C-alpha positions in Angstrom: -16.0 37.1 -16.2 -14.3 38.9 -18.8 -15.7 41.6 -20.9 -17.9 41.6 -23.8 -17.4 45.1 -24.8 -15.8 44.6 -27.8 -18.7 42.5 -29.3 -22.0 43.8 -27.9 -24.2 44.5 -24.9 -24.2 41.7 -22.3 -26.1 41.2 -19.2 -25.6 37.9 -16.8 -28.9 36.3 -16.5 -27.6 33.5 -13.9 -24.5 34.5 -12.0 -21.9 32.1 -13.8 -24.2 30.3 -16.0 -26.1 32.1 -18.6 -25.2 35.4 -20.4 -27.5 36.9 -22.8 -25.8 39.1 -25.5 -26.7 41.5 -28.5 -23.8 41.3 -31.0 -22.9 44.9 -32.6 -19.9 43.0 -34.5 -20.0 39.4 -35.5 -16.2 39.7 -36.4 -15.7 40.9 -32.7 -17.7 38.4 -31.3 -15.9 35.4 -33.2 -12.6 36.4 -31.6 -13.6 36.8 -28.5 -11.9 34.5 -26.1 -14.7 34.5 -23.5 -17.4 33.4 -26.6 -14.8 31.1 -27.8 -14.9 28.7 -24.6 -18.5 29.3 -24.2 -21.7 27.1 -25.4 -23.6 29.6 -27.4 -26.9 29.5 -29.2 -29.0 32.1 -31.3 -32.9 31.5 -32.6 -32.5 34.5 -34.8 -33.7 32.0 -37.7 -35.3 29.5 -35.7 -38.0 31.3 -33.9 -39.6 33.3 -36.5 -42.6 36.0 -36.3 -44.5 36.3 -39.5 -45.9 39.9 -39.8 -49.0 41.0 -41.0 -47.5 44.4 -42.3 -45.0 46.3 -40.5 -45.7 44.4 -37.4 -42.5 42.2 -36.1 -42.9 40.9 -33.0 -43.6 39.5 -29.9 -42.9 35.9 -30.7 -46.1 33.7 -29.6 -46.7 31.5 -26.7 -45.6 28.6 -28.5 -42.3 29.9 -29.5 -41.5 31.6 -26.2 -42.2 28.0 -24.8 -39.6 26.5 -27.0 -37.1 28.9 -26.3 -37.7 28.2 -22.5 -37.2 24.6 -22.9 -34.3 24.9 -25.1 -32.7 27.4 -22.8 -33.0 25.1 -19.9 -31.7 22.1 -22.0 -28.7 23.8 -23.0 -28.1 25.1 -19.3 -27.9 21.3 -18.2 -25.5 20.8 -21.2 -23.6 23.4 -20.5 -23.0 22.3 -16.6 -22.4 18.9 -17.9 -19.4 20.0 -20.1 -18.5 22.8 -17.3 -19.1 25.5 -19.8 -20.8 29.0 -19.7 -23.9 29.4 -22.0 -24.3 32.6 -24.4 -28.0 33.2 -25.7 -26.9 36.0 -28.6 -28.7 37.9 -31.0 -28.0 39.6 -34.0 -27.7 43.4 -34.5 -31.1 44.1 -35.9 -33.4 46.0 -33.2 -36.3 43.5 -34.2 -34.3 40.4 -33.2 -33.0 42.4 -29.6 -36.4 43.0 -29.1 -37.9 39.8 -29.4 -34.9 37.9 -27.9 -35.1 40.4 -24.7 -38.7 39.7 -24.4 -37.7 35.8 -24.7 -35.3 36.5 -21.8 -37.9 38.2 -19.9 -40.4 35.3 -20.1 -37.7 32.6 -19.3 -36.7 34.7 -15.9 -40.5 35.0 -15.2 -41.6 31.5 -15.9 -38.8 29.1 -15.2 -36.8 30.8 -12.6 -39.4 32.3 -10.7 -38.3 36.0 -10.8 -40.5 39.0 -10.0 -41.2 41.0 -13.4 -39.4 44.0 -11.5 -36.1 42.0 -11.0 -36.8 40.5 -14.8 -36.9 44.0 -16.3 -34.5 45.6 -13.8 -31.8 43.1 -15.5 -32.9 43.8 -19.2 -32.9 47.6 -18.5 -29.0 47.2 -19.2 -29.5 46.5 -22.5 -31.5 49.4 -23.7 -32.5 51.0 -25.8 -35.1 48.2 -27.4 -37.4 49.0 -30.7 -41.0 49.2 -29.4 -43.6 46.7 -30.5 -46.3 48.2 -33.0 -49.9 46.7 -34.2 -50.4 45.3 -37.4 -51.8 48.2 -39.0 -51.1 50.6 -42.2 -49.2 54.0 -41.4 -47.4 55.2 -38.6 -47.8 53.4 -35.1 -50.1 55.1 -32.4 -49.1 53.1 -29.7 -45.7 51.6 -28.6 -45.8 48.4 -26.9 -42.5 47.9 -24.8 -40.7 44.8 -24.0 -41.4 45.4 -20.5 -45.3 45.6 -20.8 -44.8 42.0 -22.5 -42.8 40.3 -19.6 -45.3 42.0 -17.2 -48.0 40.7 -19.2 -46.8 37.2 -18.9 -45.7 37.5 -15.3 -49.3 38.9 -14.6 -51.0 35.9 -16.4 -48.8 33.6 -14.4 -49.9 35.1 -11.1 -53.6 34.7 -12.1 -53.3 31.1 -13.1 -53.4 31.3 -16.9 -50.1 30.4 -17.1 -48.0 27.5 -15.4 -44.9 26.1 -16.9 -43.5 24.3 -13.9 -44.0 20.8 -14.4 -45.2 18.3 -13.4 -48.2 20.8 -13.1 -47.5 22.4 -16.4 -51.0 23.8 -17.6 -49.5 24.5 -21.5 -49.8 22.0 -24.3 -47.8 23.1 -26.7 -48.9 20.7 -29.5 -52.5 21.9 -29.1 -51.6 25.6 -29.0 -49.9 25.4 -32.7 -52.3 23.2 -33.8 -55.5 24.8 -32.9 -53.9 28.6 -33.9 -53.6 27.3 -37.5 -56.6 28.8 -39.8 -56.9 25.1 -41.2 -57.6 23.9 -37.9 -60.2 26.4 -36.2 -58.1 29.7 -35.7 -58.5 29.8 -31.9 -56.6 30.7 -28.6 -57.9 30.5 -25.3 -57.1 33.8 -23.9 -58.5 33.6 -20.4 -58.2 29.6 -20.2 -61.8 28.2 -19.4 -63.7 31.5 -19.6 -62.6 33.6 -23.0 -61.9 31.7 -26.4 -60.9 33.8 -29.2 -61.5 32.6 -32.8 -62.2 33.9 -36.6 -65.5 34.3 -37.5 -67.2 31.0 -39.3 -68.3 31.0 -42.8 -71.9 30.4 -44.0 -71.0 27.2 -45.9 -68.0 25.4 -46.6 -65.4 27.5 -49.4 -62.5 25.5 -50.7 -59.6 27.0 -51.8 -56.9 24.9 -52.8 -56.3 22.3 -50.0 -57.9 24.7 -47.8 -61.6 24.4 -46.5 -63.2 27.0 -44.7 -65.0 26.3 -41.3 -68.7 26.6 -41.0 -70.4 26.9 -37.5 -71.2 23.4 -36.9 -67.4 22.5 -37.5 -66.8 24.3 -34.2 -69.6 22.7 -32.1 -67.8 19.3 -30.9 -64.8 21.3 -29.9 -66.8 23.8 -28.0 -68.9 21.2 -26.3 -65.9 19.1 -25.3 -64.3 22.5 -23.7 -67.3 23.5 -21.8 -68.1 26.4 -24.2 -71.8 27.6 -23.6 -72.1 30.9 -25.3 -71.1 32.5 -28.7 -70.4 36.3 -29.0 -70.4 37.8 -32.6 -69.0 41.1 -33.0 -68.9 41.4 -36.9 -71.8 41.6 -39.5 -73.8 38.6 -39.7 -72.4 36.5 -42.1 -73.8 33.2 -40.9 -77.5 32.3 -39.3 -76.6 32.5 -35.7 -79.4 30.0 -35.3 -76.9 27.5 -36.2 -75.0 27.9 -33.0 -78.4 28.3 -30.7 -80.3 25.6 -32.3 -77.0 23.2 -30.8 -77.7 24.4 -27.4 -75.2 27.4 -27.4 -76.1 30.8 -26.3 -76.0 33.1 -29.3 -75.0 36.8 -28.2 -74.9 39.7 -31.1 -72.8 42.9 -30.1 -71.9 44.4 -33.3 -69.5 47.5 -33.8 -67.2 48.0 -36.9 -64.4 46.5 -38.0 -61.3 48.5 -36.3 -63.0 50.7 -34.3 -63.6 50.9 -30.4 -66.7 49.6 -28.6 -69.5 52.0 -27.4 -69.8 51.9 -23.7 -73.0 50.2 -24.0 -71.1 47.5 -26.0 -68.7 47.2 -23.6 -71.2 47.1 -20.6 -73.0 44.5 -22.3 -70.1 42.2 -23.2 -68.9 42.2 -19.5 -72.4 41.7 -18.2 -72.7 38.8 -20.6 -69.3 37.0 -19.7 -70.0 37.3 -16.1 -73.1 35.5 -16.1 -72.6 33.2 -18.7 -72.6 29.8 -16.9 -69.7 27.9 -19.0 -67.0 29.5 -21.0 -67.5 32.2 -24.0 -66.4 31.8 -27.5 -65.8 35.5 -29.3 -65.2 36.0 -32.9 -65.2 39.2 -35.2 -64.0 38.7 -38.4 -60.5 37.7 -38.0 -60.9 37.4 -34.2 -58.3 39.9 -33.4 -59.0 43.5 -32.9 -62.6 43.7 -31.9 -62.2 40.4 -30.1 -58.9 41.4 -28.3 -60.3 44.8 -27.1 -63.3 43.3 -25.3 -61.2 40.4 -23.8 -58.5 42.5 -22.6 -61.3 45.0 -20.9 -62.3 41.8 -19.2 -59.0 40.7 -17.9 -58.3 44.5 -16.7 -61.9 44.7 -14.7 -61.5 41.2 -13.0 -58.1 40.1 -13.1 -55.8 43.5 -12.0 -54.4 43.5 -15.6 -53.0 47.2 -16.8 -54.0 48.1 -20.3 -50.4 47.7 -21.3 -50.1 44.1 -19.3 -53.0 43.0 -20.9 -52.1 44.1 -24.5 -48.6 42.5 -24.0 -50.1 38.9 -23.0 -52.5 38.9 -25.8 -50.1 40.0 -28.4 -48.1 36.9 -27.2 -50.8 34.6 -26.8 -52.9 35.5 -30.1 -50.6 37.5 -32.4 -52.1 40.5 -34.0 -54.7 41.4 -31.5 -55.8 44.8 -30.5 -55.7 47.5 -33.3 -55.0 50.9 -33.9 -57.3 53.3 -31.7 -58.3 50.3 -29.8 -55.0 50.5 -27.8 -55.4 54.1 -26.9 -58.9 53.0 -25.8 -57.9 50.7 -23.5 -55.2 52.6 -21.7 -57.9 55.4 -21.6 -60.8 53.1 -20.0 -57.9 51.1 -17.7 -58.9 53.2 -14.5 -62.5 53.0 -14.8 -62.4 48.9 -15.3 -60.3 48.4 -12.5 -62.8 50.6 -10.3 -65.9 48.4 -11.8 -63.7 45.5 -10.8 -63.5 46.2 -7.2 -66.7 47.2 -6.9 -68.0 43.9 -8.5 -65.7 41.8 -6.3 -66.9 43.8 -3.0 -70.3 43.5 -3.8 -70.2 39.8 -4.7 -68.6 39.2 -1.4 -71.2 40.9 0.4 -73.7 39.1 -1.2 -71.9 35.8 -0.6 -71.6 36.8 3.1 -75.1 37.5 3.3 -75.8 34.1 1.6 -73.9 32.5 4.2 -75.1 34.1 7.1 -78.9 33.3 5.8 -77.6 30.0 5.8 -76.4 29.2 8.8 -79.7 31.2 10.2 -81.7 28.4 8.4 -79.8 25.9 9.6 -80.0 26.6 13.2 -83.6 27.4 13.0 -83.9 23.5 10.9 -81.9 22.2 14.0 -84.3 24.3 16.9 -87.5 22.8 15.0 -85.9 19.2 15.1 -85.3 19.1 18.8 -88.7 20.9 19.7 -90.6 18.1 17.2 -88.4 15.3 19.0 -89.3 16.7 22.5 -93.3 16.6 21.5 -93.6 13.4 20.0 -91.2 10.2 19.8 -93.0 9.6 16.5 -90.8 12.4 15.2 -87.5 10.8 16.1 -87.9 8.7 12.9 -88.4 11.7 10.7 -85.7 12.8 8.5 -85.1 16.6 9.0 -84.5 18.9 5.7 -80.9 18.6 5.0 -78.9 22.5 5.6 -77.9 24.2 2.3 -74.4 23.1 1.0 -71.6 25.6 1.9 -70.9 28.6 0.5 -67.4 29.2 -0.8 -65.9 32.3 0.7 -63.6 33.0 -2.2 -65.8 32.7 -5.0 -66.2 36.4 -5.9 -65.2 36.1 -9.6 -67.7 36.1 -12.3 -69.6 32.9 -12.9 -67.0 30.1 -14.3 -64.2 32.1 -14.3 -61.1 30.2 -14.2 -59.9 29.2 -10.8 -56.5 29.3 -10.0 -54.2 26.1 -9.6 -53.8 25.0 -6.2 -51.3 27.0 -4.9 -48.1 25.8 -4.2 -46.3 26.5 -0.6 -44.3 29.7 -1.3 -42.0 28.4 1.5 -40.5 25.3 0.2 -40.6 22.6 -2.6 -39.2 19.2 -1.8 -37.2 17.2 -4.6 -35.7 13.9 -4.2 -32.0 14.1 -4.0 -29.2 11.5 -5.3 -28.4 10.6 -1.5 -32.1 9.8 -0.6 -34.8 11.7 1.1 -36.1 15.3 0.1 -34.2 18.7 -0.2 -35.7 22.3 0.4 -35.9 23.6 -3.6 -37.6 26.8 -2.3 -38.4 29.2 -5.3 -39.6 32.3 -3.6 -35.8 33.3 -2.2 -35.7 36.4 -4.4 -32.6 38.0 -5.4 -30.7 36.4 -2.4 -31.5 33.1 -2.7 -31.2 32.9 -6.8 -28.1 35.1 -7.2 -26.2 36.1 -4.1 -25.2 32.7 -3.0 -24.5 31.5 -6.6 -20.8 30.1 -7.7 -17.7 32.1 -8.7 -17.7 32.5 -12.6 -14.9 29.8 -12.9 -16.6 27.2 -10.7 -19.1 26.3 -13.8 -21.8 25.1 -10.7 -25.1 26.2 -10.3 -27.5 27.4 -7.3 -29.5 24.6 -6.1 -32.7 26.8 -6.6 -32.0 27.6 -10.1 -30.8 23.8 -10.7 -34.1 22.6 -9.5 -36.2 24.7 -11.2 -34.7 24.0 -14.7 -34.7 20.2 -13.8 -38.3 20.2 -12.7 -39.1 21.8 -16.0 -37.2 19.1 -18.4 -38.4 16.2 -15.9 -41.9 16.2 -17.0 -42.9 14.3 -20.7 -44.7 16.2 -23.5 -48.0 14.1 -22.7 -47.9 15.8 -19.6 -48.6 19.0 -20.6 -52.4 20.0 -20.7 -54.4 22.6 -21.1 -56.9 23.5 -18.6 -60.4 24.8 -18.6 -60.6 26.7 -15.5 -62.8 24.3 -13.6 -62.1 22.6 -10.3 -61.5 19.4 -12.0 -59.9 20.0 -15.4 -61.7 17.8 -18.3 -59.6 15.8 -20.4 -57.1 17.0 -22.8 -58.5 17.5 -26.2 -56.7 15.6 -28.5 -56.5 16.1 -32.3 -55.2 15.2 -35.4 -53.4 17.1 -38.1 -55.5 17.6 -40.9 -53.8 15.4 -43.0 -53.6 12.5 -40.8 -57.4 13.1 -39.9 -57.9 13.0 -43.7 -56.1 9.6 -44.1 -58.2 8.3 -41.1 -61.3 9.4 -42.7 -60.0 7.7 -45.9 -59.3 4.6 -44.6 -62.6 3.9 -42.4 -65.0 4.7 -45.6 -62.7 2.8 -47.8 -62.6 5.9 -50.5 -59.4 6.7 -52.1 -59.5 10.3 -51.4 -61.7 11.6 -48.1 -63.9 14.8 -48.8 -62.4 18.1 -47.5 -65.5 18.5 -45.7 -64.8 15.7 -43.6 -61.1 16.7 -43.1 -62.1 20.3 -42.0 -64.4 18.5 -39.6 -61.8 16.2 -38.4 -59.3 19.3 -37.9 -61.5 20.4 -35.0 -62.5 17.4 -33.3 -61.2 16.4 -29.9 -59.4 13.2 -31.0 -55.7 12.7 -30.6 -52.7 15.2 -30.4 -50.0 13.2 -29.2 -48.8 12.7 -32.9 -48.5 16.4 -33.3 -45.0 17.7 -34.1 -45.6 21.4 -33.4 -44.4 22.5 -37.0 -44.3 25.9 -37.9 -47.9 27.0 -39.3 -48.2 27.5 -42.9 -50.2 31.0 -42.5 -49.9 34.0 -44.4 -50.5 37.0 -42.5 -51.5 40.2 -44.3 -53.7 43.1 -44.3 -57.1 43.2 -45.7 -58.0 46.0 -48.5 -60.1 48.0 -45.3 -56.6 47.9 -43.7 -57.5 45.4 -40.9 -55.2 42.3 -40.4 -56.1 38.6 -41.6 -54.6 35.3 -41.2 -54.8 33.3 -44.4 -53.7 29.7 -44.9 -50.9 29.9 -47.6 -52.8 27.8 -49.6 -55.0 30.8 -50.5 -52.0 32.6 -51.9 -50.7 29.7 -53.6 -54.0 29.6 -55.4 -53.6 33.0 -56.6 -57.1 33.6 -56.6 -58.8 37.0 -56.0 -61.8 35.6 -55.7 -60.6 33.5 -52.8 -59.0 36.6 -51.0 -62.4 38.5 -51.3 -63.6 35.8 -48.7 -61.5 37.1 -46.1 -62.8 40.6 -46.5 -66.0 41.5 -44.4 -66.9 44.4 -46.2 -66.7 42.7 -49.6 -68.9 40.0 -48.3 -71.4 42.7 -47.5 -71.4 44.7 -50.8 -68.2 47.1 -50.1 -66.4 48.9 -53.2 -65.4 46.8 -55.7 -62.2 48.7 -56.0 -61.1 47.3 -52.8 -60.7 44.1 -54.3 -56.9 44.2 -55.2 -56.3 46.0 -52.2 -54.6 43.3 -50.1 -51.2 44.2 -48.4 -48.7 41.7 -47.5 -45.4 42.2 -45.8 -42.2 41.8 -47.5 -41.0 39.0 -44.9 -44.1 37.0 -45.7 -44.1 37.4 -49.2 -40.5 36.2 -49.6 -41.3 33.1 -47.6 -44.0 32.3 -49.6 -41.8 32.8 -53.1 -39.3 30.7 -51.2 -42.1 27.9 -50.6 -43.7 27.9 -53.9 -40.1 27.8 -55.6 -39.5 24.7 -53.8 
């Protein structure tokens, strides 16, 4: 192809089909002959990260999925028109870093490339501005574009993510619904095992159109999703019996907001997670810092994440997670946790092998005893022998109830129907050679079979086929939920009242009902720093109310009797303030 040197940095992602371009000069960009003849698109003003303070990304999992879906659709459109596709981003280093992560995720999730190959292509676009945590002051740890790409790749490798239809295990509507504060502010980090959510309120707290959630509001959803234990890491702002009386195991592991866990807290949490029969729902005040650091420790120990990969993945899955010194804590603890994980799995394998040996011995002994009884007396023929124990799984070396991977797809070939009839090998594991070396010349505007197959498979499935697994051998039915307003209207219709109570609407927002009508609209959330410097997610209704008493509800120290001068200390980013002002003016 020609050159993009006059308008910016460029790298070809799919030979002859897709280019990633970071624009330096829009004037030169608009005059470039290659650009003029191509189909081009930009997401800088479409897929937006809302900061807590000075943080700017990475974009969350829902936005990453939207980008991949849009790119796959545009690739097919460009192929139909016989054009090259250009994904471009503006000169802002923040836009460039976020766009680079999206391109890396697209390569890993849809093109089935290794993180090494995806990152090597992005190297030509350096430098990238590193991501930072959502806190005041200078950043104490740089999270790179490559950490984020490798984190998503690792999550895919261990079975947390699979966007390959029809087996896709990601439900966009459900993700975007439940991560909103109004609908529970929760995210599955380790699907089927560890869920992060913000701390419930002791009583319903009404702020404008928003009502805070109490422990009871979560009961139905948690039961439906197989949650059997709750871990509280912050001050006791509600009575734990409100969970335990409903059959949930309540675990108390307090440590200070924004701090790192002690060795005792860390090991106790890991033991709880390893022995809990079902899933764990973990919260601190906001469900970001303390919650995130312990979940990352679990992923490092039991799934082989590096500290950087764990933080890259969780920041995409639940933005704002892991704060300040907690980042360096994970780096320092990673080697220890990895060693403990290897020892845990080795001990588990040894225990399972011993159980299997004893089961075989018991079976042989029972068989021998049965034969002896038959030879002694004919009356023993009609007796029923004791059934041998059920076979022990040879691969159950993960902690109890840890999410199992999807059934592995054969690495050598994937058969897809072709227009001429029959099937065709659509192998996804050809690596560099199968993806690019057999690609067409830039002028031919045709695609490699493997790449086209992957994109077609991604687009072929319907939205209804996307689902969230709970990590069990047979995933339960998708948890389907209405939006808050739809739930409120339904409650009003059923009761015959003109306007339903806000309490009913809040309960319905967390009820496992119907998600098919959700449109995945941009969340009405404000991200900011509380007076103690820790990140908080607030519904936009809280700021619209302009009520400092309402804001205090979201600050743990004030509720626990902290300093009175902290009441006015909320810090909102300029980007969030501008957005909220714009919404209020309209």
